C-alpha positions, 0 to 999 in steps of 0.5 A: 438786625436790619440789613445795610442794603440800598434799594434795587431801583437805585442800584439798577440806575447806578449800574446802567449809568455806570455802564454807560457813563451817562445819566441820559442814556440810563434814563433811556434804558430804564424808561425813566427821566434823567432827573429821576436817575440823578436822584437815585444815584444821589440817594445811593451816594448818601446811602454809602457815604461815598461819591460814585460819580464826578460831575463835569461840564460835559457829563459824568465820570466814575470815581475809582470806588465808583468803578469798583462798586459798579462791577460788584453791582453788575454781578449781583444784579445779574445773579438776581435777575437769573435767579428770578427768571428761573423761579418764575420759569419753574414756579418754585420747582427744581433748581438751576446750576451756573457752571463755568467750563473750559470750552471744548470739554463742555461742547464735545464731552458734557453737552452730548451727555446732558440730555441724560441728566435732563431726562433723569432730573427734568427739573434741573437746569444747567447753565454753562459759560466759558472760563478757563482760569481759576477764579474766586467764586465769591466774585462771580455767579457760578456754582461749580466749574469744570476745569482742565489743569495740573495737580499743582494748579488746582492745589493753588486755587483758594477756597475750593473743594476739587474732585478728580474726573479724569486724566488727559491722554492724547493720540495722533489723529488725522483724516483718513485721506491724509494717512492713505497719502502717507502710506502711498495709497489711493485715497478711500482705500484701506489704511493702516496705523503708522509708527512714530517715524512716519508721523515725524515726516507728516505735517503736524498741527500745533496747539498754541497753548501747548507749544512742546506738545509734539516733542513731548510725544515724539520724545516719549516714542524715542523718535528724533523729530526735527520738524516737532515744533513746525506746523499750523498753530491753533488755540483750541481742541475744537479747532484742531479737530476741524483742521485735522479733518480737512487734511491739514495735519496730524493733531494730538487729541484726547479721543474723548473730545473727538468721539463724533469724528472718530465714529463718522470716520472724519478722523482716525487714530493714526498711531495708537501710542497715547501720551498721558500728560500732567493735566486732568479734568476736575469739578471745582465747587466753593468750600463749604462750612463743616455743617453746610450742604450743597444745593440739591442741584449741585449735588445731584449734577455732581453725583451724575457727572462723576458717574459719567466720568467713571464710565469714560474711564472705563469703570463699571458702575458700582 
């Protein structure tokens, strides 16, 4: 059966004209004449039976249908270009994986471990983009996602399969100099962990997306902390790590996201009393039909990622 597909040339002309809201700029971008762009778009409109642009005395404007179609076409062309470049680069060997990931987890936990995947599977390439909220896989080019959230949030994500990787546990961390000051010691001298009541008197760094994080920690420790909501507010764990290492305060951080700072001694665990919240990290993939199989690159990545997560949880390989 013949597919109802317009020409890629017409789609490329439409996508460029929609992005610029100009036939002239689209023609310049595509090295075509303005009349050639116009003919391609008219042909596309006739093919669809839907007007995509309104012609005005001052140029063109997208119709409502045209604006919606432009978003889809842009995504399709981007995915087609990506897959084409990958095919050209690898001459048909190996595979690629487009991954949506929360930023700090991708930067500080996944990327330092990816060289191992590359050594074991040199024909697999992983592309990573930032995505912090659930989305519909059908509306994107992503093959999988690394998501941080609660079990309830994951359960409400439609049309997906999820694999738990690890729970998120936070501990108070700060610079050695700040902790030495709290203990009335000279900077550079030996430091000792302190109790929660000492932290209640120290400057705190707040994560703006978890406004009550410190309050929850102090409550779990049974300590009254009137200043639990005070302090500099920062959005990302990566920002908290830098601020804490510069001595600006104490931060609640998952140790797995600050492995490098802990190894260098830029950060230390100020109080070894962790708090396990209701958030965890998950690998999320589109739900497949019963007889369908995941792409080889996704299958290999999923198995490797689950091994790495098990190691991070302190489990021995099976």
